[in-house]
C-alpha angles and dihedrals in degrees: 000000000000090000091052092051091046092051091047092052091046091052094043095050091046092052094044089053094045090046092054092046091047092053100041111022120092093214090066090054088060092044094053089048088053089051090051089240104101093138091060098053098096093041090051091050093051092046089052091049092046092047093049094049090042091055091055094045088044091063084076099034115037101203090061090047093053093047093047097048092044090049094048092047090050092047090053092046087057089048091053091049092051092049091048090048093054090043099241116180116268093251090061091051095051099079094054090044093051092048090048092052093044093053092044088053092048090050096048096042093051 
């Protein structure tokens, strides 16, 4: 159980950080333009923040946990698809893939 909580916190903190960067950092504006998805940058950031916070809250209320981890896994699946579509190098696809698999594991193991 301690491992599950630790992995959840790791995922949550990562997504909260990425969400903040996605919303406020100029570099992410350029990245989303490169993805051809500039209009979804702020939405993506808020979904990452919401998913991260939801994962933490969900440690105490399972329905929120299931929704948050499923949402984050789906968000990262979409991120992997976008990166494959624009032919990013494998090393740039790995972080989204790992976060997708981590959240899928957290969802299934709960």
